[in-house]
C-alpha positions as CSV (number, residue, x, y, z in Angstrom):
1,M,71.0,6.4,-54.3
2,L,71.6,10.1,-54.3
3,S,73.3,12.0,-57.1
4,H,76.7,13.7,-56.5
5,T,74.9,17.1,-56.5
6,E,72.3,15.9,-54.0
7,R,75.1,14.6,-51.7
8,V,77.0,17.9,-51.7
9,T,73.8,19.7,-51.0
10,A,72.9,17.4,-48.2
11,A,76.4,17.8,-46.7
12,R,76.1,21.6,-46.9
13,S,72.7,21.6,-45.2
14,A,74.0,19.3,-42.5
15,V,76.9,21.7,-41.8
16,D,74.6,24.6,-41.6
17,F,72.3,22.7,-39.2
18,I,75.1,21.6,-36.9
19,C,76.9,24.8,-36.8
20,G,73.8,27.0,-36.8
21,R,72.8,26.5,-33.3
22,T,72.0,29.4,-30.9
23,D,74.4,30.3,-28.1
24,D,72.2,28.7,-25.4
25,E,72.4,25.4,-27.3
26,L,76.2,25.2,-27.6
27,E,76.8,23.7,-24.1
28,R,74.1,21.0,-24.4
29,P,75.6,17.5,-24.0
30,V,75.6,15.1,-26.9
31,P,74.4,11.8,-25.5
32,N,75.7,9.8,-28.5
33,C,79.3,11.2,-28.0
34,P,80.1,11.1,-24.3
35,G,82.0,14.1,-23.1
36,W,81.0,16.3,-26.0
37,T,78.8,19.3,-26.1
38,V,77.1,20.6,-29.2
39,Y,80.0,23.0,-29.6
40,N,82.4,20.0,-29.5
41,A,80.5,18.4,-32.2
42,M,80.8,21.6,-34.2
43,V,84.6,21.6,-33.6
44,H,84.9,18.0,-34.7
45,V,83.0,18.7,-38.0
46,G,85.1,21.8,-38.6
47,R,88.4,20.3,-38.0
48,V,87.5,17.1,-39.9
49,G,86.6,19.4,-42.8
50,I,90.2,20.6,-42.9
51,A,91.5,17.1,-43.1
52,W,89.0,16.2,-45.8
53,R,90.1,19.2,-47.9
54,S,93.8,18.1,-47.6
55,M,92.9,14.6,-48.8
56,I,90.5,15.7,-51.6
57,L,93.3,17.9,-53.0
58,A,95.9,15.2,-52.8
59,S,96.8,12.5,-55.2
60,P,95.9,8.8,-54.4
61,D,99.6,8.0,-53.7
62,D,99.8,10.7,-50.9
63,P,98.6,9.1,-47.6
64,D,100.5,11.7,-45.6
65,S,97.7,14.1,-46.8
66,R,95.5,12.9,-44.0
67,A,98.1,13.5,-41.2
68,R,98.9,16.9,-42.8
69,G,95.3,17.8,-42.7
70,Y,94.9,16.9,-39.0
71,A,98.1,18.7,-38.2
72,D,96.8,21.8,-39.9
73,A,93.6,21.5,-37.8
74,E,95.5,21.2,-34.6
75,A,97.7,24.1,-35.4
76,R,94.6,26.4,-35.6
77,G,94.1,25.9,-31.9
78,P,90.9,26.3,-29.8
79,G,88.3,29.0,-29.6
80,H,86.8,29.4,-33.1
81,S,83.3,30.6,-33.8
82,P,80.6,28.3,-35.2
83,A,80.7,30.3,-38.4
84,D,84.4,29.8,-38.7
85,L,84.1,26.1,-38.2
86,A,81.3,25.8,-40.8
87,S,83.5,27.7,-43.2
88,W,86.2,25.0,-43.0
89,V,83.9,22.3,-44.0
90,H,82.3,24.4,-46.7
91,A,85.8,25.0,-48.1
92,A,86.3,21.2,-48.5
93,L,82.9,20.8,-50.1
94,D,83.8,23.5,-52.6
95,E,86.6,21.3,-53.9
96,L,84.0,18.7,-54.9
97,E,82.6,20.8,-57.7
98,G,83.7,20.2,-61.2
99,D,85.1,16.9,-62.4
100,T,83.6,14.4,-60.0
101,E,85.9,11.6,-61.1
102,R,89.1,13.5,-60.5
103,P,91.2,11.1,-58.4
104,S,92.3,11.9,-54.9
105,Y,93.5,10.2,-51.7
106,F,90.6,8.5,-49.8
107,S,91.3,7.5,-46.3
108,M,88.5,4.8,-46.1
109,T,90.3,2.8,-48.9
110,G,93.8,3.8,-48.0
111,G,94.4,5.0,-51.5
112,H,92.4,5.8,-54.5
113,G,89.2,7.9,-54.3
114,T,87.4,10.5,-56.3
115,R,85.5,13.8,-55.7
116,S,82.3,11.7,-56.2
117,L,83.3,9.2,-53.4
118,W,84.2,12.2,-51.1
119,A,80.9,13.6,-51.5
120,W,79.3,10.3,-50.6
121,H,81.5,10.1,-47.5
122,A,80.7,13.8,-46.4
123,S,77.0,13.5,-46.8
124,S,76.9,10.2,-44.9
125,E,79.1,11.1,-41.9
126,L,77.6,14.5,-41.6
127,A,74.1,13.0,-41.6
128,V,75.0,10.9,-38.6
129,H,76.3,14.0,-36.8
130,V,73.0,15.7,-37.6
131,L,71.3,12.9,-35.8
132,D,73.7,13.4,-32.9
133,V,72.9,17.0,-32.6
134,Q,69.1,16.5,-33.0
135,D,69.2,14.1,-30.0
136,A,71.2,16.7,-28.0
137,L,68.5,19.3,-28.7
138,G,65.8,16.9,-27.5
139,L,64.5,16.1,-30.9
140,E,63.5,12.8,-32.4
141,P,66.5,12.0,-34.6
142,H,65.3,11.6,-38.1
143,L,66.6,12.0,-41.7
144,D,64.8,11.9,-45.1
145,D,64.6,8.2,-46.0
146,A,66.6,8.7,-49.2
147,L,69.5,10.4,-47.4
148,A,69.5,7.8,-44.6
149,A,69.4,4.9,-47.1
150,D,72.2,6.5,-49.1
151,A,74.3,6.7,-45.9
152,I,73.6,3.1,-45.1
153,V,74.8,1.9,-48.4
154,Y,77.9,3.9,-47.9
155,A,78.4,2.5,-44.4
156,C,78.1,-1.1,-45.8
157,T,80.3,-0.4,-48.8
158,Y,83.2,1.7,-47.2
159,F,82.7,2.7,-43.6
160,L,82.2,-0.6,-41.9
161,P,84.8,-2.5,-44.0
162,A,87.3,0.3,-43.2
163,M,86.6,-0.2,-39.5
164,R,87.1,-4.0,-39.9
165,N,90.4,-3.4,-41.7
166,A,91.6,-1.0,-38.9
167,T,90.7,-3.4,-36.2
168,G,91.6,-6.6,-37.9
169,R,88.3,-8.1,-36.7
170,D,85.6,-9.6,-39.0
171,P,82.4,-9.9,-37.0
172,G,80.5,-11.7,-39.8
173,A,78.0,-10.9,-42.6
174,V,75.2,-8.3,-42.1
175,R,72.0,-8.1,-44.3
176,I,70.3,-4.7,-44.1
177,E,66.6,-4.6,-45.1
178,F,64.9,-1.2,-45.4
179,V,61.2,-1.2,-44.5
180,H,58.7,1.3,-45.7
181,E,56.2,2.6,-43.3
182,D,53.6,0.3,-44.7
183,G,55.8,-2.7,-43.8
184,R,57.1,-3.4,-47.3
185,I,60.8,-4.3,-47.6
186,V,61.9,-1.8,-50.2
187,D,65.7,-2.4,-50.5
188,V,68.5,-4.6,-49.3
189,V,72.2,-4.0,-48.8
190,S,74.8,-6.4,-47.3
191,V,78.3,-6.5,-45.7
192,E,79.9,-9.7,-46.8
193,S,82.2,-11.7,-44.6
194,S,84.6,-14.7,-44.7
195,G,83.3,-15.7,-41.3
196,D,80.5,-18.0,-40.3
197,G,78.3,-15.7,-38.4
198,S,75.6,-13.6,-39.9
199,T,72.8,-11.4,-38.9
200,V,69.8,-9.5,-40.5
201,L,68.7,-6.0,-39.5
202,R,65.3,-4.9,-40.6
203,G,63.7,-1.4,-40.0
204,D,63.4,2.2,-40.8
205,P,66.4,3.8,-42.6
206,T,67.2,6.4,-39.9
207,Q,67.1,3.7,-37.1
208,L,69.2,1.4,-39.2
209,L,71.8,4.1,-39.7
210,L,71.8,4.8,-35.9
211,A,72.2,1.1,-35.2
212,L,75.1,0.6,-37.7
213,W,77.0,3.7,-36.2
214,G,76.7,2.4,-32.7
215,R,74.0,4.9,-31.6
216,P,70.9,4.2,-29.6
217,F,68.1,3.1,-31.9
218,H,64.6,1.6,-31.7
219,D,62.2,-0.6,-33.8
220,V,65.0,-2.4,-35.6
221,V,64.3,-6.2,-35.9
222,V,67.5,-8.2,-35.3
223,E,67.5,-11.8,-36.7
224,G,70.2,-14.5,-36.7
225,D,73.4,-14.0,-34.6
226,E,73.0,-11.0,-32.4
227,A,76.6,-11.3,-31.4
228,V,77.6,-10.4,-35.0
229,F,75.4,-7.2,-34.8
230,D,76.8,-6.3,-31.3
231,A,80.4,-6.7,-32.6
232,W,79.8,-4.5,-35.6
233,R,78.3,-1.7,-33.4
234,Q,81.6,-1.7,-31.3
235,L,83.9,-1.4,-34.3
236,P,83.7,2.3,-34.9
237,T,84.7,3.3,-31.4
238,E,87.4,0.6,-31.3
239,A,89.0,1.7,-34.6
240,F,88.8,5.6,-34.2
241,Q,88.1,7.9,-31.3
242,F,88.4,11.5,-32.3
243,G,88.8,14.0,-29.5
244,A,86.6,16.9,-28.7
245,W,89.6,19.4,-28.9
246,D,87.8,22.4,-27.3
């Protein structure tokens, strides 16, 4: 598990990677996000950063902070530079300094969160978008194992349960087994379920993260009920589909 400081640092590095692309890379399509270019991915990250900041600054009993944040983002209109978009996310990350346990509104739980939890959310979601942009640039998607594993634990603890709550569907239990390059299983994390179906996923942390977020993946062993795995992969798209804006 990463520390709070490591997560904020990872989130900042992700923003700089995503928004630091050259002019000739901006129009490259992002295969993992149909209809998006690399620039659209930057816009998504920038505008989400505005909403994050609104929620980070809000009290846990202020669910309207999410809608206010997105309304603020929409009001800024199209046509912003990558540097401007990056600055919006960095402004949200700036709010994560100081008292890490200060309470705030957290969208994935629909209520109570902390600066520490927001840092975990930011580093995890931005890590996935780094993988998206790497793929768009023709690179092999890859993250540091510790960051990918940290993002998987986040997904299993908060992201996937939030998708389950949003859709009202419970695909079943999932057991994630991280495999070292020498073949050893080095860690395990699970999503519990009240249903009967279950599946086990075993592989490299980056590939497991891609699989859980519904992205193309390879070399992940799926055991048990594959329908459970397929259903979980569909939930993020079914629950939320953010627009590309411009």
